[in-house]
C-alpha positions in Angstrom: 90.9 -33.5 122.2 87.6 -32.4 123.5 86.2 -29.1 124.3 83.1 -27.1 124.1 82.6 -23.8 122.5 80.3 -21.2 124.3 78.3 -19.7 121.3 76.1 -17.3 123.2 72.6 -17.6 124.7 69.1 -18.0 123.6 66.2 -15.4 124.3 65.4 -17.0 127.6 68.9 -17.2 128.8 69.9 -20.7 128.0 73.3 -21.1 127.0 74.3 -22.0 123.4 77.2 -24.3 123.0 78.8 -26.2 120.3 80.5 -29.8 120.9 81.3 -30.6 117.3 84.3 -32.9 118.1 86.1 -34.0 115.9 85.1 -31.2 113.4 85.8 -27.8 114.9 85.9 -26.2 111.3 83.7 -23.0 111.5 82.1 -20.7 108.7 80.5 -17.6 109.8 78.7 -15.1 107.5 76.5 -12.2 107.3 76.3 -8.6 105.9 78.8 -6.1 107.4 77.9 -4.5 110.8 75.9 -7.4 112.0 78.2 -8.9 114.7 80.4 -11.6 112.8 83.7 -10.0 114.0 82.5 -9.8 117.6 81.3 -13.4 117.6 84.7 -14.9 116.1 86.6 -13.0 118.3 84.5 -14.1 121.4 85.0 -17.8 120.2 88.9 -17.1 119.8 89.6 -15.9 123.3 88.2 -19.4 124.8 90.8 -21.4 122.8 94.0 -20.5 125.0 91.8 -21.7 128.0 91.4 -25.3 126.6 95.3 -25.3 125.8 95.0 -24.5 122.1 96.6 -21.8 120.0 94.6 -19.3 117.6 96.3 -17.8 114.7 94.4 -15.0 113.1 95.3 -13.7 109.5 93.6 -10.4 110.0 92.8 -8.7 106.7 90.4 -6.0 108.2 92.3 -4.8 111.3 89.4 -5.8 113.3 91.4 -8.1 115.6 94.2 -6.0 116.1 92.0 -3.1 117.3 89.4 -5.5 119.2 87.4 -4.0 121.9 89.1 -4.6 125.1 85.4 -5.4 126.6 86.0 -8.9 124.9 88.9 -9.6 127.0 91.3 -9.2 124.1 94.2 -8.2 126.5 96.9 -6.8 124.1 99.6 -7.9 126.6 98.3 -11.6 126.3 98.7 -11.5 122.5 101.5 -11.6 119.8 101.0 -9.2 116.8 103.2 -9.9 113.9 103.3 -6.9 111.3 104.5 -8.5 108.1 105.6 -5.2 106.9 108.1 -5.3 109.9 111.5 -5.8 107.9 112.8 -8.2 110.8 110.6 -11.2 109.5 111.2 -13.7 106.7 109.0 -15.8 104.8 110.7 -18.2 102.4 107.9 -19.6 99.8 110.7 -21.7 98.3 111.1 -23.9 101.3 110.2 -27.4 100.4 107.6 -28.9 102.6 108.1 -32.6 103.9 107.4 -34.9 101.1 107.7 -32.2 98.3 110.2 -32.5 95.6 111.9 -29.6 93.7 109.2 -30.0 90.7 106.5 -29.9 93.3 107.8 -26.9 95.2 108.3 -24.8 92.0 104.8 -25.7 90.6 103.2 -24.5 93.9 104.9 -21.4 94.0 104.3 -20.5 90.2 100.6 -21.5 90.5 100.3 -19.3 93.5 101.7 -16.4 91.8 99.5 -17.0 88.8 96.5 -17.0 91.0 97.0 -13.4 91.8 98.7 -11.9 88.6 97.7 -14.1 85.8 101.0 -15.1 84.0 101.1 -15.7 80.2 102.3 -19.3 79.4 105.7 -18.0 78.7 106.2 -16.3 82.0 104.8 -19.2 83.6 107.5 -21.4 81.8 110.2 -18.6 82.5 109.4 -18.5 86.3 109.7 -22.4 86.7 113.3 -22.3 85.2 114.3 -19.3 87.1 113.3 -20.6 90.5 114.6 -24.0 89.7 117.8 -22.7 88.7 118.0 -20.2 91.6 117.0 -22.9 93.9 119.7 -25.1 92.8 122.3 -22.4 93.0 121.3 -21.8 96.5 120.3 -18.3 95.7 116.3 -18.4 96.3 115.5 -17.9 100.0 112.9 -15.0 99.6 110.5 -13.6 97.1 113.0 -10.6 96.7 115.6 -13.1 95.7 113.2 -14.1 92.8 112.7 -10.4 92.1 116.4 -9.7 91.9 116.9 -12.8 89.5 114.1 -11.4 87.2 115.8 -7.9 87.2 119.1 -9.1 86.4 117.7 -11.0 83.4 115.3 -8.2 82.3 118.0 -6.3 80.3 118.4 -9.5 78.0 115.2 -11.2 78.1 112.0 -9.9 76.8 109.7 -12.2 79.0 111.6 -11.3 82.1 111.1 -7.4 81.3 107.6 -7.8 81.1 107.2 -10.1 84.3 109.2 -7.7 86.3 106.5 -5.1 87.1 104.0 -7.8 87.8 106.2 -9.4 90.8 108.1 -6.3 91.9 105.2 -5.6 94.4 105.5 -8.9 95.7 109.1 -8.6 96.3 108.3 -5.4 98.5 105.3 -7.2 100.4 106.5 -10.6 101.2 108.8 -10.2 104.3 112.4 -11.2 103.6 114.0 -10.4 106.9 116.4 -12.4 109.0 114.0 -13.8 111.5 111.9 -16.7 110.9 108.1 -16.2 111.9 107.8 -18.6 115.1 104.3 -19.8 114.9 104.0 -21.3 118.4 101.8 -23.8 116.9 102.1 -26.2 120.2 101.8 -23.5 122.7 98.5 -22.0 124.1 97.8 -18.4 123.0 97.0 -16.1 120.2 99.0 -14.7 117.4 97.6 -12.0 115.0 99.1 -11.6 111.7 98.3 -7.9 110.5 97.6 -7.6 106.8 95.3 -4.6 107.3 97.8 -2.2 105.8 98.2 -4.0 102.6 95.8 -2.6 99.9 96.8 -4.8 96.9 94.1 -7.7 97.1 96.1 -9.8 94.8 99.3 -9.5 96.8 97.3 -10.0 100.1 96.0 -13.4 98.6 99.4 -14.5 97.6 100.8 -13.6 101.0 97.9 -15.2 103.0 98.6 -18.6 101.0 102.2 -18.3 101.9 101.5 -17.7 105.4 99.1 -20.9 105.5 101.9 -22.8 103.8 104.4 -22.0 106.7 101.8 -22.9 109.2 100.6 -26.1 107.7 104.2 -27.2 107.1 104.8 -27.3 110.9 101.6 -29.2 111.7 100.2 -31.1 108.6 103.0 -33.0 107.5 104.1 -36.6 108.7 102.1 -38.8 111.0 98.7 -37.4 112.3 98.6 -36.9 116.0 95.4 -37.0 118.4 96.8 -35.3 121.2 98.3 -32.4 119.3 97.7 -29.0 120.8 94.5 -27.5 119.1 95.3 -25.1 116.5 92.8 -22.8 115.2 93.6 -20.8 112.0 91.2 -18.0 111.8 90.6 -15.9 108.6 88.4 -13.0 108.3 87.3 -11.7 104.9 87.8 -15.0 103.6 86.3 -14.2 100.3 89.8 -12.9 99.2 91.1 -16.6 99.1 90.8 -18.6 96.1 89.9 -22.1 97.5 91.4 -23.4 94.4 92.1 -27.2 94.3 95.5 -27.6 96.2 95.4 -24.5 98.1 96.1 -24.6 101.8 92.7 -23.4 102.8 91.2 -26.3 101.3 93.8 -28.8 102.5 92.9 -27.5 106.2 89.2 -28.1 105.8 90.0 -31.5 104.1 92.8 -32.7 106.1 93.3 -30.5 109.2 91.0 -32.7 111.6 93.8 -35.4 111.4 96.4 -33.1 112.7 94.3 -31.0 115.1 94.3 -28.0 112.8 90.8 -26.3 112.3 89.9 -23.5 110.0 87.7 -20.7 111.1 86.3 -18.6 108.2 84.3 -15.3 108.3 82.8 -13.4 105.2 80.0 -11.3 104.2 79.2 -13.7 101.3 80.6 -16.1 98.9 79.2 -17.2 95.6 82.3 -19.2 94.3 81.3 -22.9 94.0 84.6 -24.2 94.9 84.7 -22.1 98.2 81.0 -23.2 98.9 82.1 -26.9 98.5 85.0 -26.6 100.7 83.3 -24.3 103.4 80.4 -27.1 103.3 82.8 -29.2 105.3 82.7 -27.0 108.3 81.2 -28.5 111.4 79.4 -25.1 112.5 77.9 -22.6 110.2 76.8 -19.4 111.9 74.5 -17.1 109.9 74.0 -13.4 110.9 71.5 -11.2 108.8 72.5 -11.5 105.1 72.2 -8.8 102.5 68.5 -8.6 100.9 69.8 -10.0 97.7 71.4 -13.1 99.7 68.1 -13.7 101.8 66.7 -16.5 99.7 70.0 -18.3 99.0 70.7 -18.3 102.6 67.3 -19.8 103.5 67.6 -22.6 101.0 71.0 -23.4 102.6 69.5 -23.4 106.1 66.6 -25.3 105.1 68.7 -27.9 103.4 66.6 -27.7 100.2 63.3 -28.3 101.7 61.1 -25.8 100.2 58.4 -25.9 102.7 60.9 -24.6 105.4 62.4 -21.9 103.0 59.7 -19.2 103.7 60.1 -19.7 107.5 64.1 -19.2 107.1 63.7 -16.3 105.2 61.4 -14.8 107.6 63.5 -15.4 110.8 66.8 -14.3 109.0 65.3 -11.1 107.9 64.4 -10.3 111.6 67.8 -11.0 113.1 69.0 -8.0 115.1 72.6 -7.0 115.4 74.6 -9.6 117.5 72.0 -12.4 116.6 72.9 -15.5 114.6 70.9 -18.5 113.2 72.4 -22.0 112.9 71.0 -25.5 112.3 71.5 -28.1 114.8 69.9 -31.4 113.3 66.5 -30.4 112.2 66.3 -27.4 114.6 66.8 -23.9 113.6 68.4 -22.1 116.5 68.5 -18.2 117.1 70.8 -16.6 119.6 69.6 -13.6 121.6 71.2 -10.1 120.6 74.5 -9.2 122.2 
């Protein structure tokens, strides 16, 4: 699998390209309004032309409402609104190679990452999911909510847990139709999460969506000739980047399966996130906020303090649509859009 991304142009018109095979993981950062969304959309529309598929987890709505000038033809995209009651997302499906205990631990750990379970609630959920799965009654998050609700009259732990997970039961789709990701078909799928306001629920839902996607392409024997699959996440500061999370799994293992993560955000300070995103082959830096200017310059200068002042100066002068990235020892600045 070989292809070249067109990133933009330099001031004299020279085309900027990225041929980072086999590492197409990408990290795009910069303050709001500087052109990040425009750039990642521009990159994404190139992928179907080389036979790849892009799945966009759209937290902001920027992709659903993309400017037609960029070639985002609505008739050529599939938009999935997870609030549509026809879709189903089953977090209790066991991935290839998982045991029942593995699956239960994965789901409870994910719920805990969003709503902070007590030790008693954690243990209760483990037992409830295990029992429901063995009885064939655990096929959606709403099934778990129903089980907890039925038990809440007699069990104090269930009564305290119910308000915490009730919103998940409403937000995690539990309809009749499985989401068809078309992971081996060229094109673009956008999952619209922009109407979900609860940040914790959005994080949990995103992780479940990623698990569903990864289960289709990242189990079994790695394939060198798979259709390139790009998983694009904007507002990625919402993600946890916990050890064992799907976003970290994509960054560490995705290349073997032809799966690449493209992450866009204003800024991330979390050490786990920065460590994981450091594995991206392409880093594009749009103008950062003033308080992040020095830290961004340090990163671009690779710790070379003699170059930090130069990087700060160039970053501070970036105009809307311009970005900077390092190519070896060179610092390259694009021309404004």
